[in-house]
Each structure stands twice: as C-alpha cells, then as structure tokens.
DRENTOR-481888 format. One record per residue (C-alpha): residue in three letters; z, x, y. Coordinates in steps of 0.2 Angstrom, whole numbers, padded with zeros to 4 digits, always signed. Example, Ala and Ser with C-alpha at 12.3 -4.5 7.8 and 13.67 -1.06 7.14 Angstrom:
2
ALA+0039+0062-0022;SER+0036+0068-0005;
//
This chain:
82
MET+0016+0059-0028;PHE+0019+0053-0011;GLU+0025+0036-0018;ARG+0008+0030-0021;LEU+0013+0022-0038;GLY+0022+0009-0027;MET+0037+0008-0039;GLU+0052+0012-0026;CYS+0054+0029-0034;SER+0045+0046-0032;SER+0044+0051-0050;LEU+0028+0059-0055;LYS+0032+0057-0074;GLN+0028+0038-0075;LYS+0018+0036-0091;ILE+0019+0017-0093;PRO+0011+0005-0081;ARG+0024-0006-0071;LYS+0021-0021-0061;ILE+0024-0019-0042;ASN+0033-0032-0032;ILE+0018-0041-0024;SER+0007-0055-0031;ASN-0009-0064-0027;VAL-0019-0048-0024;ALA-0037-0050-0020;SER-0042-0032-0018;VAL-0035-0014-0018;ALA-0041+0001-0009;LEU-0036+0019-0013;GLY-0034+0034-0002;PHE-0030+0051-0008;TYR-0011+0048-0006;HIS-0010+0030-0001;VAL-0015+0012-0007;VAL-0018-0004+0003;ALA-0019-0021-0006;VAL-0026-0037+0002;LEU-0018-0053-0003;THR-0027-0069-0005;SER-0018-0075+0010;GLY-0026-0062+0021;GLU-0011-0051+0022;MET-0011-0032+0019;TYR+0002-0022+0010;GLY+0002-0003+0009;TRP+0012+0011+0001;GLY+0011+0030-0001;HIS+0008+0044+0012;ALA+0010+0038+0029;LEU+0015+0053+0039;ASN-0001+0053+0049;GLY-0003+0034+0052;GLN-0013+0031+0036;LEU-0005+0014+0033;GLY-0006+0008+0051;ILE+0013+0004+0053;LYS+0025+0010+0066;LYS+0035+0021+0054;ASN+0027+0038+0051;THR+0036+0040+0034;ASN+0031+0039+0016;GLN+0032+0021+0009;VAL+0039+0020-0008;GLY+0035+0002-0011;PRO+0023-0011-0004;THR+0026-0013+0015;LYS+0018-0026+0025;ILE+0005-0020+0037;PRO+0004-0030+0053;PHE-0013-0037+0058;GLU-0016-0049+0073;GLY-0032-0059+0075;GLY-0036-0067+0059;SER-0035-0064+0040;VAL-0040-0048+0032;VAL-0054-0050+0019;GLN-0057-0031+0014;VAL-0051-0014+0018;ALA-0056+0004+0014;CYS-0045+0019+0013;GLY-0051+0037+0016;
//
C-alpha cells in the first residue's frame, strides 16, 4: 500500500519478508503510509506515500523504494514520522 514495503513494487500480497536495498540502518520511523530510515552514517532514506511532501524530497510522487532524503547541516541522529 503506497509502496511502504520498500520493495520496488506495489503488491499488497507480500507474505514473506524481503530485504530492501539499504544497509547500516541505525533506526526506522513509520508513518501511516511512509517509512524513513536513518543510517549509521547520518544519511536518511524514505519510501512510501510522498504526495504531500511527507518524505521531504522535491518529487511529490510515491516512492516505491528507498530514496535518499537530502539534509544539510550535519548528520541525522533520529527521525519521527506522523
């Protein structure tokens, strides 16, 4: 639903967990239709519903897989999604 599984597909019938294409994840925050992961490097990646700017990227389209979220001014330690 809204690609929040992060698997480059929009199937709602995924019954077996699959690894997504990011590593060194320090923490994950879940919104209702989107997900943001913080890496140990301080980078952020998000996927899922982004039509209203939920992911903080310039594209207001749903992201089916991890998409880097730009952040200037340091490293990200923690995020929260609403």
